[in-house]
C-alpha positions as a Python dict, from the first residue, in 0.01 Angstrom:
ca = {
    (1, 'M'): (0, 0, 0),
    (2, 'E'): (126, 349, -82),
    (3, 'Y'): (81, 657, 138),
    (4, 'L'): (167, 1021, 72),
    (5, 'S'): (319, 1231, 348),
    (6, 'H'): (337, 1609, 319),
    (7, 'S'): (535, 1663, 639),
    (8, 'E'): (741, 1503, 913),
    (9, 'A'): (430, 1500, 1135),
    (10, 'E'): (235, 1306, 870),
    (11, 'T'): (524, 1060, 834),
    (12, 'E'): (512, 1004, 1211),
    (13, 'S'): (133, 956, 1196),
    (14, 'I'): (165, 687, 930),
    (15, 'G'): (429, 513, 1143),
    (16, 'E'): (204, 537, 1450),
    (17, 'A'): (-91, 385, 1263),
    (18, 'L'): (129, 97, 1151),
    (19, 'G'): (262, 44, 1503),
    (20, 'K'): (-94, -3, 1633),
    (21, 'R'): (-141, -293, 1389),
    (22, 'L'): (178, -486, 1458),
    (23, 'H'): (229, -783, 1685),
    (24, 'P'): (533, -903, 1880),
    (25, 'G'): (789, -1070, 1657),
    (26, 'T'): (730, -845, 1355),
    (27, 'V'): (1037, -737, 1158),
    (28, 'L'): (1023, -415, 954),
    (29, 'A'): (1284, -360, 684),
    (30, 'Y'): (1330, 5, 583),
    (31, 'R'): (1450, 120, 244),
    (32, 'G'): (1525, 484, 172),
    (33, 'D'): (1809, 726, 121),
    (34, 'L'): (1954, 952, 388),
    (35, 'G'): (1714, 1220, 505),
    (36, 'M'): (1398, 1048, 382),
    (37, 'G'): (1232, 1029, 724),
    (38, 'K'): (1307, 680, 853),
    (39, 'T'): (1370, 807, 1206),
    (40, 'A'): (1053, 1021, 1196),
    (41, 'F'): (858, 715, 1083),
    (42, 'T'): (1012, 520, 1372),
    (43, 'R'): (911, 789, 1624),
    (44, 'G'): (551, 734, 1519),
    (45, 'L'): (597, 357, 1514),
    (46, 'A'): (722, 370, 1874),
    (47, 'R'): (414, 569, 1982),
    (48, 'G'): (188, 318, 1811),
    (49, 'L'): (359, 34, 2000),
    (50, 'G'): (312, 218, 2331),
    (51, 'C'): (679, 306, 2375),
    (52, 'T'): (777, 619, 2560),
    (53, 'G'): (1098, 812, 2560),
    (54, 'R'): (1292, 1000, 2298),
    (55, 'V'): (1347, 810, 1972),
    (56, 'T'): (1678, 883, 1801),
    (57, 'S'): (1869, 737, 1509),
    (58, 'P'): (2084, 438, 1607),
    (59, 'T'): (2354, 528, 1353),
    (60, 'F'): (2639, 515, 1604),
    (61, 'T'): (2494, 264, 1851),
    (62, 'I'): (2371, 10, 1589),
    (63, 'V'): (2055, -62, 1795),
    (64, 'N'): (1833, 145, 2023),
    (65, 'E'): (1583, -26, 2251),
    (66, 'Y'): (1251, 127, 2358),
    (67, 'E'): (1028, -23, 2625),
    (68, 'G'): (651, -20, 2583),
    (69, 'Q'): (347, -241, 2551),
    (70, 'I'): (544, -401, 2269),
    (71, 'P'): (919, -327, 2287),
    (72, 'L'): (1086, -172, 1982),
    (73, 'F'): (1438, -257, 1870),
    (74, 'H'): (1555, 0, 1615),
    (75, 'F'): (1858, -110, 1414),
    (76, 'D'): (2078, 88, 1176),
    (77, 'M'): (2284, -135, 948),
    (78, 'Y'): (2463, 149, 768),
    (79, 'R'): (2794, 80, 944),
    (80, 'L'): (2773, -300, 933),
    (81, 'P'): (2947, -476, 643),
    (82, 'D'): (2706, -771, 613),
    (83, 'S'): (2459, -996, 793),
    (84, 'D'): (2739, -1185, 973),
    (85, 'A'): (2802, -868, 1173),
    (86, 'L'): (2429, -853, 1255),
    (87, 'F'): (2442, -1203, 1402),
    (88, 'D'): (2752, -1100, 1600),
    (89, 'I'): (2547, -836, 1784),
    (90, 'G'): (2277, -1086, 1882),
    (91, 'W'): (2017, -1058, 1603),
    (92, 'E'): (1865, -1399, 1687),
    (93, 'D'): (1824, -1293, 2051),
    (94, 'Y'): (1635, -979, 1946),
    (95, 'L'): (1405, -1185, 1725),
    (96, 'G'): (1312, -1396, 2028),
    (97, 'R'): (1236, -1105, 2265),
    (98, 'D'): (870, -1055, 2164),
    (99, 'G'): (923, -706, 2031),
    (100, 'V'): (922, -537, 1693),
    (101, 'C'): (1253, -504, 1508),
    (102, 'A'): (1281, -203, 1274),
    (103, 'V'): (1587, -225, 1049),
    (104, 'E'): (1728, 76, 862),
    (105, 'W'): (1956, 6, 564),
    (106, 'S'): (1803, -343, 551),
    (107, 'E'): (1947, -414, 207),
    (108, 'R'): (2284, -475, 378),
    (109, 'V'): (2140, -768, 577),
    (110, 'G'): (1861, -895, 353),
    (111, 'D'): (1966, -1258, 385),
    (112, 'A'): (1915, -1242, 765),
    (113, 'L'): (1556, -1115, 748),
    (114, 'P'): (1263, -1355, 799),
    (115, 'E'): (1031, -1442, 511),
    (116, 'D'): (737, -1254, 665),
    (117, 'T'): (929, -925, 695),
    (118, 'V'): (721, -611, 644),
    (119, 'W'): (893, -382, 390),
    (120, 'V'): (874, -4, 433),
    (121, 'S'): (1012, 217, 155),
    (122, 'I'): (1035, 594, 192),
    (123, 'A'): (1118, 803, -114),
    (124, 'R'): (1103, 1166, -219),
    (125, 'H'): (791, 1257, -418),
    (126, 'P'): (883, 1377, -770),
    (127, 'E'): (674, 1695, -734),
    (128, 'S'): (817, 1822, -404),
    (129, 'D'): (1134, 1772, -199),
    (130, 'D'): (919, 1802, 117),
    (131, 'W'): (673, 1524, 31),
    (132, 'R'): (740, 1155, 83),
    (133, 'I'): (593, 844, -72),
    (134, 'I'): (575, 571, 191),
    (135, 'T'): (517, 220, 62),
    (136, 'V'): (433, -58, 308),
    (137, 'E'): (436, -419, 186),
    (138, 'G'): (311, -700, 407),
    (139, 'V'): (45, -529, 621),
    (140, 'N'): (-219, -257, 575),
    (141, 'V'): (-157, 57, 777),
    (142, 'F'): (-515, 186, 783),
}
């Protein structure tokens, strides 16, 4: 399903709506260039899962954990060379912790993702640098 966001707040709202529909054990794989709004989407996702606290990009920490009704584990694979490095940081343990795993730069670790992964692509709209096209494959947001 494809959604159009005109602002960061709308991107967060779409993420929040998705978060309300997810169940423990879900893996989200993000695709999108730098600055497309993946962290904004994740802020909304965290709210939808009932997580509190400030959501930030895990670029330098590799994974940020947020407690809530359903925990959120937010990964950034940008600095990892391949899926072997993902397993080295305990990927299988995270999958078994009854939370939602959101993975930025998922194309670097595609072979480690489960078959039922939900794919989220965020791209710039061709008519405006401020608008985003958000495509979600694997579950309906609304």
